C-alpha positions as CSV (number, residue, x, y, z in Angstrom):
1,M,-340.9,-38.7,82.1
2,K,-342.3,-37.5,78.8
3,I,-343.6,-38.8,75.5
4,K,-340.9,-39.9,73.0
5,N,-340.6,-37.8,69.9
6,G,-342.5,-39.2,66.9
7,F,-345.9,-39.7,68.5
8,M,-348.9,-37.4,68.2
9,L,-352.4,-37.3,69.7
10,R,-355.2,-36.7,67.2
11,K,-359.0,-36.6,67.4
12,V,-360.4,-39.0,64.8
13,G,-364.1,-39.7,64.6
14,G,-364.6,-38.3,68.1
15,Q,-361.9,-40.5,69.6
16,N,-358.5,-39.5,71.0
17,V,-355.9,-41.6,69.2
18,V,-352.1,-41.7,69.3
19,V,-350.3,-42.3,66.0
20,A,-346.6,-42.6,65.1
21,V,-345.2,-40.1,62.7
22,G,-341.9,-39.9,60.8
23,A,-339.2,-42.4,61.7
24,A,-341.3,-43.7,64.6
25,S,-343.9,-45.1,62.2
26,R,-341.3,-47.6,60.9
27,D,-341.2,-49.3,64.3
28,F,-344.8,-48.7,65.6
29,N,-347.6,-49.4,63.2
30,G,-350.6,-49.3,65.4
31,I,-352.8,-46.8,67.1
32,I,-353.6,-46.3,70.8
33,K,-357.1,-45.0,71.8
34,L,-357.1,-42.7,74.9
35,N,-360.1,-41.7,77.0
36,E,-360.4,-38.1,78.2
37,T,-358.1,-38.6,81.2
38,G,-355.5,-40.3,79.1
39,A,-355.6,-37.5,76.6
40,F,-355.2,-34.9,79.4
41,L,-352.2,-36.7,80.8
42,W,-350.7,-37.2,77.2
43,E,-350.9,-33.4,76.7
44,L,-349.0,-32.9,79.9
45,L,-346.4,-35.5,79.0
46,K,-345.4,-33.5,75.9
47,S,-342.9,-32.0,78.4
48,E,-341.1,-33.5,81.3
49,H,-343.3,-34.2,84.4
50,T,-343.0,-36.4,87.5
51,A,-345.7,-38.8,88.6
52,E,-346.5,-36.5,91.5
53,E,-346.9,-33.5,89.1
54,L,-349.3,-35.5,87.0
55,T,-351.2,-36.6,90.1
56,E,-351.5,-33.0,91.2
57,A,-352.7,-32.0,87.7
58,L,-355.5,-34.7,87.8
59,L,-356.6,-33.5,91.2
60,A,-356.8,-29.9,90.0
61,E,-358.7,-30.9,86.8
62,Y,-361.0,-33.7,87.9
63,D,-363.2,-34.4,90.9
64,T,-361.2,-37.3,92.3
65,D,-359.2,-38.3,95.4
66,R,-355.4,-38.5,95.6
67,E,-355.3,-42.3,95.8
68,T,-357.4,-42.7,92.6
69,A,-355.4,-40.0,90.8
70,A,-352.1,-41.6,91.8
71,A,-353.3,-45.0,90.7
72,D,-354.5,-43.7,87.4
73,V,-351.1,-42.0,86.7
74,A,-349.2,-45.2,87.6
75,A,-351.4,-47.3,85.4
76,F,-351.2,-44.9,82.5
77,S,-347.4,-44.5,82.7
78,E,-347.0,-48.3,82.9
79,K,-349.1,-48.8,79.7
80,L,-347.1,-46.1,77.9
81,S,-343.8,-47.7,79.2
82,R,-344.9,-51.2,77.9
83,A,-345.7,-49.6,74.5
84,E,-342.2,-47.9,74.6
85,L,-343.7,-44.5,74.3
86,L,-342.1,-42.8,77.3
87,D,-338.7,-41.2,77.5
88,R,-337.6,-41.4,81.1
89,G,-334.7,-39.1,80.8
């Protein structure tokens, strides 16, 4: 899975926000705020990664356990899927 083209992460007023650019902005006219972990995963999802790879990356970057990391990846990818921001290949 990876982020669809046309969406960018920006820092605005100290907040991580996702905005649509170009053609994507015609269909998506909102913004999505991400916390630090969400921004970390977003950056990884600029290229193709599996859920397991994202979980491993969280374990390497943050002081957390595998169960929590896997649950965070699942929840984040579900939210992105519902917002139609993921390209699943």
